[in-house]
C-alpha positions in Angstrom: 19.5 -51.9 37.8 19.9 -54.9 35.5 22.0 -58.0 35.1 23.6 -58.1 38.6 26.6 -59.9 37.1 25.6 -63.4 36.1 21.8 -62.6 35.6 22.4 -61.1 32.1 19.1 -59.9 30.5 17.0 -61.9 33.0 17.5 -60.3 36.5 17.1 -56.9 37.9 17.0 -55.1 41.2 15.0 -51.9 42.2 17.0 -49.4 44.1 15.9 -46.5 46.4 16.9 -43.9 43.8 13.7 -42.5 42.4 12.4 -40.3 39.6 9.1 -38.5 40.1 6.6 -38.0 37.3 3.8 -35.4 37.8 1.1 -35.5 35.1 -1.9 -33.3 34.8 -4.4 -33.2 31.9 -4.9 -29.6 30.9 -6.8 -29.8 27.5 -4.5 -27.1 26.2 -1.5 -28.5 24.3 1.5 -30.2 25.8 4.1 -28.9 28.2 7.2 -30.7 29.6 9.3 -29.5 32.5 12.5 -31.3 33.7 14.4 -30.8 36.9 17.5 -32.8 38.2 19.3 -35.3 36.1 19.0 -34.4 32.4 17.7 -31.0 33.1 19.9 -29.4 30.4 19.8 -32.3 27.9 16.4 -34.1 27.9 13.9 -33.1 25.1 10.8 -31.1 26.0 8.8 -32.5 23.0 7.0 -35.7 22.1 10.4 -37.5 21.7 10.8 -37.4 25.5 10.7 -41.0 26.7 8.1 -40.2 29.4 5.9 -38.5 26.9 6.2 -41.5 24.6 5.0 -43.7 27.4 2.1 -41.5 28.3 1.0 -41.3 24.6 1.4 -45.1 24.3 -0.8 -45.8 27.3 -3.5 -43.3 26.3 -3.6 -44.9 22.8 -3.8 -48.5 24.1 -6.4 -47.5 26.7 -8.4 -45.5 24.1 -8.2 -42.5 26.4 -8.8 -39.2 24.5 -6.7 -36.2 25.5 -6.1 -32.8 24.1 -3.3 -31.8 26.3 -1.3 -32.4 29.4 1.4 -30.9 31.6 4.3 -33.1 32.6 6.9 -32.3 35.3 9.9 -34.6 35.8 12.1 -34.6 38.9 14.9 -37.0 38.0 17.4 -38.5 40.5 18.7 -41.4 38.3 21.8 -40.5 36.3 21.4 -40.9 32.5 23.3 -43.5 30.5 24.9 -44.8 33.6 23.7 -48.4 33.6 21.2 -47.8 36.4 18.0 -48.1 34.4 17.1 -44.4 33.8 15.3 -45.2 30.5 13.2 -48.0 32.1 12.3 -45.7 35.1 11.2 -43.0 32.6 9.0 -45.3 30.7 7.5 -47.0 33.7 6.9 -43.7 35.4 5.1 -42.3 32.3 2.9 -45.5 32.0 2.0 -45.6 35.6 1.1 -41.9 35.7 -0.9 -42.1 32.5 -2.7 -45.2 33.7 -3.8 -43.3 36.9 -5.0 -40.3 34.9 -7.0 -42.5 32.6 -8.7 -44.2 35.5 -6.6 -47.4 35.8 -7.7 -49.2 32.6 -4.6 -51.4 32.4 -3.5 -54.1 34.8 0.0 -54.3 36.3 0.8 -57.2 33.9 -0.4 -55.1 30.9 1.6 -52.1 32.0 4.7 -54.4 32.2 4.1 -55.7 28.7 3.9 -52.1 27.4 7.0 -51.1 29.3 9.0 -53.9 27.9 7.8 -53.2 24.4 9.0 -49.6 24.7 12.2 -50.3 26.7 13.3 -53.5 25.0 15.0 -54.8 28.2 12.6 -56.7 30.4 14.9 -56.9 33.5 15.1 -53.1 33.9 11.5 -52.5 33.2 10.3 -55.3 35.6 12.5 -54.1 38.4 11.3 -50.5 38.0 7.6 -51.5 38.0 7.6 -54.3 40.5 10.3 -53.5 43.0 12.6 -55.9 44.8 14.7 -58.4 42.9 13.0 -59.7 39.7 13.7 -62.7 37.5 11.9 -62.5 34.2 11.7 -64.5 31.0 9.5 -64.3 27.8 6.3 -66.3 27.9 5.6 -69.1 25.4 3.8 -66.7 23.0 6.8 -64.4 22.6 8.3 -66.3 19.8 5.0 -67.4 18.1 2.6 -64.5 18.4 2.6 -62.4 15.1 -0.4 -60.3 16.1 1.8 -57.3 16.9 0.6 -57.3 20.6 3.2 -57.0 23.3 4.3 -60.5 24.3 3.6 -61.9 27.7 6.3 -62.5 30.2 6.8 -64.8 33.2 8.4 -63.3 36.3 9.0 -63.9 39.9 10.1 -61.2 42.4 11.1 -61.1 46.1 12.4 -58.6 48.6 16.0 -59.2 49.7 16.9 -58.9 53.4 17.3 -55.3 54.6 21.0 -55.5 55.7 22.4 -55.1 52.2 24.0 -52.0 50.8 24.4 -51.3 47.1 27.6 -49.3 46.7 27.3 -47.7 43.3 30.2 -45.8 41.7 29.1 -43.5 38.8 31.9 -42.1 36.6 31.8 -38.8 34.9 31.5 -40.3 31.5 28.5 -42.2 30.0 28.0 -45.2 27.7 25.1 -45.7 25.3 23.3 -48.9 25.8 23.4 -49.6 22.1 27.2 -49.3 22.0 27.7 -51.5 25.0 25.3 -54.1 23.6 26.7 -54.1 20.0 30.1 -55.3 21.2 28.6 -58.5 22.6 29.0 -61.7 20.6 26.0 -63.4 19.0 27.1 -66.8 20.4 29.0 -68.0 23.5 30.6 -71.3 24.3 28.7 -74.0 26.1 31.2 -73.8 28.9 30.6 -70.1 29.4 26.8 -70.6 29.2 26.9 -73.2 31.9 29.2 -71.0 34.0 26.6 -68.2 34.0 23.6 -70.5 34.3 24.9 -72.0 37.6 25.9 -68.6 39.0 22.6 -66.9 38.1 20.6 -69.7 39.9 22.9 -69.3 42.9 22.6 -65.5 42.7 18.8 -65.6 43.0 18.8 -67.9 46.0 21.6 -66.1 47.7 19.8 -62.7 47.4 16.5 -64.3 48.5 18.0 -66.0 51.5 20.5 -63.4 52.6 23.3 -65.9 52.0 25.9 -63.2 51.4 28.9 -65.5 51.4 27.8 -66.9 48.0 27.6 -63.5 46.3 31.3 -63.4 45.4 30.9 -66.5 43.1 27.3 -65.8 42.2 28.0 -62.4 40.6 30.8 -63.6 38.4 30.0 -63.5 34.6 31.4 -64.7 31.3 28.6 -63.5 29.0 28.8 -59.7 28.9 31.3 -58.2 31.4 34.5 -59.5 29.7 33.5 -58.0 26.4 32.6 -54.7 28.0 35.7 -54.4 30.2 37.7 -52.4 27.7 35.0 -49.7 27.8 35.6 -49.1 31.6 39.3 -49.0 32.3 40.3 -50.7 35.5 37.1 -52.8 35.8 38.6 -56.0 37.1 40.8 -54.0 39.4 37.7 -52.4 40.8 36.1 -55.8 41.4 39.2 -57.0 43.3 39.5 -53.8 45.3 35.8 -54.0 46.4 36.2 -57.5 47.6 39.3 -56.7 49.6 37.3 -53.8 51.1 34.7 -56.2 52.4 32.2 -56.3 49.6 30.3 -59.6 49.0 30.4 -59.3 45.2 30.9 -56.7 42.5 29.7 -56.3 39.0 29.0 -53.8 36.2 25.8 -51.8 36.6 23.6 -52.8 33.7 25.5 -52.1 30.5 27.8 -49.7 32.4 29.7 -47.5 33.0 28.6 -47.6 36.7 30.3 -50.3 38.8 28.4 -51.8 41.8 29.4 -53.7 44.9 27.0 -55.5 47.3 28.2 -55.3 50.9 27.4 -54.7 54.5 26.8 -51.3 56.0 30.1 -49.4 56.6 32.1 -51.0 53.9 34.7 -48.8 52.0 33.9 -50.7 48.8 32.5 -47.7 47.0 35.4 -45.4 47.9 38.1 -47.9 46.8 36.3 -48.4 43.5 36.1 -44.6 43.1 39.9 -44.4 43.6 40.4 -46.9 40.8 38.4 -44.7 38.5 40.5 -41.7 39.5 43.7 -43.6 38.9 42.6 -44.2 35.4 41.7 -40.6 34.8 38.0 -40.6 35.5 36.2 -38.6 38.1 33.4 -40.6 39.9 30.9 -40.3 42.7 29.7 -42.9 45.1 26.1 -43.5 46.1 25.2 -45.8 49.0 21.9 -47.3 48.0 19.6 -50.1 49.2 17.3 -52.5 47.3 13.8 -50.9 47.1 11.0 -53.3 48.1 8.4 -51.4 46.2 8.2 -50.5 42.5 6.4 -47.6 40.8 3.2 -46.4 42.2 0.7 -43.5 41.6 -0.6 -40.9 44.1 -3.6 -38.8 43.1 -3.3 -35.2 44.4 -6.4 -33.5 45.6 -7.6 -30.6 43.5 
């Protein structure tokens, strides 16, 4: 999950909501199976995001293959703002890297994931786990070689007593639509507003200083421009805080709405009721930050 309110395009958090990628080289063509989220809609050909990631890693690693079988067990809702695309890409890269004999390092996998995903915050959180702050390295603006640019990142595991109340409506938003409505420039005042809160957000999550999350998750860079796409968004934020949440924000580019709070809070339920009041069905997931990112397990033959 990206942004976390003020950390627009620079901060992400891994959640304990996982997709599983099973990859087996067969030498006999290509087969893709999908279960769970996207079972009826995701493509079963080479346009599938996981398949693209697998092919990308095999190409970069110069690993020859004449066929594989792929089985996807998806739990992350699609186009919900929870990073399903990043999870698909990272899962494909990590699985293919294991099958190829681990030719790429973690940092190289991250660069390839960002090149495919386009959003470093989501990709880094899915791969590394915990809370991640990531920025382009110095070569990102100057390297014309075509290679994936390097990135600088830091990550940490937030304290365990934090619940991520995630409300997922019955409608979806495309990331491109949600991104295209954002302005090319913002005022200095709004930039400073976000800069201060993003710095506080990182430290509050690291230290478990929950009282600061109300201010730290506030944003003026992306949420005000996306609010008309999710009716009742500000109302949900206020309802969550009144129900005991530390802070609330839009999940990624939306339409999911997220509140951080203590165990036992009714924040998720009150936000769901706001969705219902505005004519949208919604479901609540009570999640936690995941301390670990993507990893591979080799099954015995």
